[in-house]
C-alpha positions in Angstrom: 80.6 116.4 103.1 83.0 117.7 105.3 85.9 118.7 102.7 89.3 119.4 103.9 92.1 122.0 101.2 95.7 121.4 101.5 97.6 124.6 99.5 100.4 124.7 98.7 102.6 122.2 100.7 105.6 120.7 99.2 104.1 116.8 98.9 106.8 114.1 98.8 105.4 110.4 98.2 105.9 107.7 95.8 109.6 109.0 95.3 108.5 112.7 93.8 109.1 115.9 95.6 106.1 118.5 94.3 104.3 121.5 95.1 100.7 120.9 94.8 97.8 120.4 96.8 95.5 118.1 98.1 91.1 118.0 98.3 90.0 115.4 101.4 86.2 114.9 100.8 85.1 113.7 103.6 87.5 110.6 105.1 89.0 110.1 101.1 91.7 111.9 99.0 89.5 113.6 96.1 92.4 115.2 94.4 96.3 116.1 94.0 98.2 118.8 92.6 97.0 121.7 90.7 93.3 121.1 91.1 89.8 122.6 89.3 88.6 125.2 91.4 85.1 123.8 90.8 85.5 120.8 91.8 85.8 121.9 95.7 83.0 122.0 97.6 81.3 125.0 99.4 81.8 125.8 102.5 86.0 123.5 102.3 87.9 124.6 104.5 91.9 125.6 103.9 95.2 125.0 105.2 98.2 126.7 103.9 101.0 124.7 103.9 103.4 126.9 102.2 106.7 126.0 103.9 105.5 122.8 104.6 105.7 119.1 103.7 102.9 117.5 103.3 103.8 113.0 103.5 101.1 110.2 104.2 100.7 109.2 107.4 103.3 106.7 109.1 102.1 103.2 109.5 103.9 101.6 112.2 104.2 98.1 111.9 105.6 97.5 115.8 103.9 99.0 118.9 103.5 98.2 121.8 100.8 99.8 123.5 101.1 97.4 126.7 96.8 97.4 127.1 95.0 94.7 128.6 96.8 94.2 131.8 100.4 96.8 131.5 98.5 99.8 131.9 100.6 101.6 134.4 103.4 101.6 132.0 100.8 102.7 128.9 97.8 101.7 126.7 95.8 102.5 124.3 94.6 105.6 124.6 97.9 107.7 125.6 99.9 105.7 123.4 98.2 106.8 120.4 98.2 110.6 121.7 101.2 110.3 121.7 101.9 109.0 118.0 99.1 111.7 116.4 101.6 113.7 117.9 104.4 112.1 115.8 102.7 111.9 112.8 101.3 108.2 113.1 98.3 107.3 111.5 98.1 104.5 112.5 99.8 100.9 114.1 100.0 97.3 114.0 100.4 96.1 118.2 101.8 93.1 119.6 100.2 90.4 121.6 102.9 90.3 124.4 99.7 91.7 127.4 98.3 90.2 130.0 96.7 88.1 128.8 98.1 87.0 125.9 96.8 87.7 123.2 97.4 84.1 121.8 93.3 83.4 121.3 90.6 84.2 118.9 89.0 85.8 121.7 91.8 87.5 123.3 92.8 88.6 119.9 88.8 90.4 119.3 88.9 92.0 123.1 92.4 93.5 122.0 90.5 94.7 119.0 87.2 96.0 120.9 89.8 97.8 123.2 91.5 99.8 119.6 87.9 100.7 118.7 87.3 102.2 122.1 90.3 103.8 123.0 92.2 104.7 120.1 92.5 108.4 118.0 94.6 106.6 115.6 94.1 103.5 113.4 95.0 99.8 114.4 95.3 95.9 113.9 96.7 93.2 116.7 99.2 90.9 115.8 97.7 87.1 116.7 100.7 85.8 118.6 101.6 82.1 118.2 102.8 79.6 120.9 104.5 76.2 120.8 100.8 74.9 121.6 98.4 77.3 119.9 98.2 76.5 116.0 94.5 76.3 114.9 93.9 79.4 117.1 96.2 80.6 114.9 94.9 79.3 111.9 91.5 81.1 112.9 92.9 84.2 112.6 90.9 86.3 109.7 93.7 87.0 106.8 92.1 90.1 106.1 91.2 92.3 109.1 94.1 91.0 111.3 97.6 92.1 110.6 100.0 89.2 111.3 100.8 86.4 113.3 103.4 87.5 116.0 106.4 85.0 116.6 109.2 84.7 119.2 112.3 83.1 118.8 113.7 84.4 121.4 112.4 85.7 124.5 111.7 89.0 125.1 109.1 91.1 127.4 106.4 88.4 128.2 107.7 85.2 127.7 106.1 83.6 124.4 109.1 82.0 123.5 108.4 78.9 120.7 111.4 76.7 120.5 109.5 73.6 119.6 110.9 72.3 116.3 107.9 70.3 115.1 105.5 73.5 116.1 107.8 75.9 114.0 107.8 73.8 110.9 104.0 73.6 111.5 103.1 77.4 111.4 105.8 78.5 108.5 103.9 75.4 106.2 100.9 76.3 107.0 100.1 79.7 108.0 98.1 81.9 106.2 98.6 85.5 107.5 102.4 87.7 107.3 104.6 86.1 110.1 106.8 88.7 111.8 109.6 87.1 113.7 111.3 88.2 117.2 114.7 86.7 116.1 117.7 85.6 119.1 118.5 82.6 119.8 117.6 81.9 123.4 120.3 79.3 124.1 123.7 81.6 123.3 121.7 84.5 125.6 121.2 82.4 128.5 124.9 80.9 128.6 125.9 85.3 128.0 124.4 86.1 130.5 125.3 83.0 133.5 129.1 84.2 132.4 128.8 87.8 133.0 126.9 86.9 135.8 129.3 84.6 137.1 132.0 87.9 136.7 130.1 90.3 137.7 127.0 89.4 139.8 123.7 91.2 139.3 125.8 94.5 138.5 126.7 93.6 135.1 127.4 97.3 132.9 124.6 98.2 130.3 127.2 98.4 128.0 127.2 94.2 127.8 124.2 94.4 127.1 124.9 93.9 123.6 127.6 91.6 124.1 124.9 89.2 126.4 122.3 89.5 123.3 125.1 89.5 120.7 125.3 89.3 117.3 125.6 85.7 117.0 122.5 85.2 118.8 120.9 87.1 116.7 122.3 85.7 113.2 121.9 82.6 114.2 117.9 82.9 115.0 117.4 85.2 111.8 119.2 82.6 109.4 116.9 79.8 110.9 114.0 82.2 110.3 114.9 82.3 107.0 115.6 78.8 106.3 112.0 77.6 107.3 111.1 80.5 105.5 112.1 79.5 102.0 111.5 75.6 102.7 107.9 76.2 103.4 107.3 80.0 101.0 105.9 81.5 103.9 106.1 85.1 104.1 107.9 86.1 106.6 109.3 89.5 107.9 112.0 89.8 110.3 111.1 92.7 113.1 114.0 95.4 114.4 117.4 94.6 112.6 120.2 95.5 114.7 123.2 93.5 113.4 125.4 94.2 109.8 125.5 90.1 110.0 121.7 89.5 109.6 121.7 91.8 106.3 123.3 88.9 105.0 119.8 87.2 104.9 118.2 89.7 102.6 118.0 90.8 99.0 117.1 94.4 97.2 116.8 91.9 93.3 113.0 91.5 93.7 110.3 94.5 93.7 109.3 94.6 96.9 105.0 93.8 96.4 107.2 89.9 95.2 109.5 89.7 98.3 108.5 86.3 100.3 111.1 87.8 103.2 112.0 90.9 104.4 112.8 92.5 107.1 112.8 95.7 109.3 114.7 98.4 111.7 113.3 100.7 114.3 114.9 104.0 114.6 116.2 103.7 117.6 119.0 101.8 115.9 119.7 103.8 113.0 120.2 106.6 116.3 122.8 105.2 118.6 124.8 102.4 118.7 126.9 101.0 121.6 128.7 104.1 122.4 125.7 105.3 123.9 125.1 103.4 126.8 127.7 105.4 128.9 125.4 108.6 129.2 121.5 107.0 129.4 122.2 103.1 129.9 119.4 100.5 131.0 117.3 103.7 129.6 118.4 102.6 125.7 118.2 98.8 126.9 116.0 97.6 124.4 115.8 93.5 122.8 118.0 93.2 120.7 120.4 95.2 121.9 122.1 98.2 120.1 125.4 97.0 118.7 128.1 99.1 117.3 128.6 101.8 115.1 129.4 99.1 112.6 126.4 97.8 112.9 124.3 101.1 112.8 126.1 102.5 109.6 125.5 98.8 107.5 121.9 99.5 108.7 121.8 103.1 107.4 123.3 101.1 104.0 120.9 98.7 103.6 118.1 101.0 104.0 119.3 103.1 101.4 119.9 99.8 98.9 117.0 98.4 99.6 118.1 95.5 101.5 115.8 96.5 104.2 112.2 97.2 103.6 110.4 99.4 106.3 111.3 101.4 109.4 109.4 100.8 113.0 109.3 101.8 116.5 109.1 99.0 118.4 107.7 101.1 121.2 107.7 100.1 124.2 107.3 101.7 127.4 107.9 101.4 131.5 107.9 103.2 134.3 111.1 105.0 135.3 111.4 103.4 138.1 111.3 100.1 136.5 113.6 101.6 134.3 116.8 102.3 136.6 116.8 98.8 138.2 120.1 97.1 138.1 120.8 95.6 134.4 119.3 92.6 135.2 115.7 94.3 137.0 115.0 96.8 134.5 113.8 95.7 130.9 114.2 95.9 127.6 112.2 99.0 125.9 111.7 102.0 124.9 109.0 105.1 124.1 109.6 106.0 120.5 106.4 106.6 118.6 106.2 110.3 119.4 109.5 110.7 117.5 110.6 107.4 115.4 109.3 110.1 112.4 111.4 112.8 113.9 114.6 110.9 114.5 114.4 110.3 110.6 114.3 113.7 110.0 117.0 114.5 111.8 119.0 112.0 109.5 118.2 113.9 106.8 119.1 116.5 108.0 122.0 115.5 108.5 121.9 114.0 105.1 121.9 110.4 106.3 118.5 109.6 104.3 117.0 111.5 101.4 113.3 113.0 102.3 111.9 110.2 99.6 113.7 107.4 101.5 111.8 108.1 105.4 108.3 108.6 103.1 108.9 105.4 101.0 110.3 103.3 104.4 107.8 104.7 107.0 104.7 105.0 104.6 104.7 103.5 101.8 106.1 100.2 102.1 104.8 99.0 105.7 101.6 98.9 103.3 103.1 96.9 100.8 104.6 94.7 103.2 101.1 93.7 104.6 98.7 94.1 102.0 97.1 97.5 103.3 94.1 98.3 102.3 93.9 102.1 100.5 96.8 103.7 103.1 100.4 104.4 103.0 100.5 106.7 99.3 98.6 109.9 98.7 96.2 108.5 95.9 93.1 109.1 94.9 90.4 107.4 96.2 92.7 106.3 99.2 92.3 107.2 102.8 93.6 110.6 103.8 95.8 109.6 105.9 98.2 112.2 106.3 101.4 114.2 108.1 102.0 118.5 107.2 105.6 118.7 109.1 107.1 121.9 109.5 110.9 121.2 108.4 112.9 124.1 110.3 110.7 124.8 113.4 113.2 123.1 115.9 112.4 122.6 119.6 113.7 120.0 122.4 112.4 117.4 124.2 111.1 117.8 127.7 109.1 116.1 130.3 106.5 119.1 129.3 106.2 117.7 125.6 106.4 114.2 126.3 103.0 112.5 125.8 103.7 108.5 126.9 102.1 107.8 129.7 105.6 106.6 131.3 106.5 110.3 131.0 109.7 110.4 130.0 112.0 109.5 126.7 116.0 108.5 125.3 115.3 111.6 123.6 115.1 114.5 126.8 117.5 117.7 126.2 118.0 116.2 122.4 116.7 119.6 120.4 115.2 118.3 116.8 115.3 120.6 113.4 111.5 119.2 112.4 108.3 119.3 113.9 104.9 117.2 113.6 102.3 120.2 112.5 99.2 118.6 112.0 98.6 114.7 111.5 94.8 113.8 109.4 93.5 110.4 110.0 90.7 109.7 107.8 90.2 113.0 106.9 90.0 114.7 110.3 92.5 116.3 112.5 93.6 114.6 115.3 96.9 116.5 116.0 97.0 120.1 115.5 100.2 122.3 117.2 100.0 120.3 120.2 96.1 120.0 120.4 95.0 117.1 120.3 91.0 115.6 119.5 90.8 113.1 122.2 87.5 112.6 120.5 88.1 111.5 117.1 88.4 107.6 117.3 90.4 105.5 114.3 89.0 102.2 112.4 90.0 98.9 112.3 93.1 98.2 109.5 91.8 96.0 106.5 93.7 93.6 104.2 94.1 93.0 100.9 94.7 89.1 100.7 
């Protein structure tokens, strides 16, 4: 039996902030708090975590790791290295790859890639189309994280716009439906309007006008109506507007909610004034909106109207991103920096540290019914992150681990640093050194 003792950490878990120790035996958390020395096996490795924060590993419910078919942008191996450096121990990857994961066969192929290449724990969504309901219904609720539905096309067109197909999916789904909500007709109309005015050189700042608040709200409203009609388990991804928050409530505990929502770290950090400096580098779908929207999203997180924080990690090459407005693809690499961004907002007193842990570690486990992860509890898998809250660093090309090699945060100084990331009891990231030989586990779900 291998064992690891973390001593003198400031433990952030389940709304509590306390000083204590944590003992890992093999892959499992064996004890937390004041640990009886008699229970510590001989030969246990010890980490002195004095001055460090100990949190559960981050669970990112929303990534695009680009494999298979788009591996010039990123792949499972490179992006899980970046994720481990960012304190993420589990991810759920989207189906808009090449080929698209819209059949059980293509989904299983991705799981094989995960087992071969992922340094952290993994799951993959099956994608919905207008015609693949039978395939979606074959997905095992205990071993597949969810169904990804595009009610607005994004990178990789998987738009589902057939009303009968939507009704059948919402009425029959056995898995949570996670949805990208933007009204395609509104976006096309806006695109035509500004293309006629500016040609191909539409100013990037118009992105939030083209992919407008109205487009987001009407699509999200439609998804919520369908979910309420059929009592579907619905999770709306990357909420970007103040208007959409009206569709959610905080009157039930999270484990009783049927309709939940996610925001991503970029929508809590940037606003539309950021286009002036970063241009297409922060072009993403849905678009980053106004400061008013950002402030409303912050309020929603702090008041449990939004239920978790993901990354929507979506890398493209720098050459691709430097194209003109319509040619530049949408998406931002974020897994290495999403937790760090949120910790910076903690330093700025935007969020409490307990809220960040709730939104990035606990709540994804509750929303998706992940088995034995997301909390520091005895008997749970030892997925952990140690953070130095006062170790400043500057994002630079020398420390960016995304395969695409860039970040919109380049040049930004962050106050906190991830020190160690532990996956199933194994140290995968250690002060800049990555264990490239470790492989994570497939997530299991209690459904």
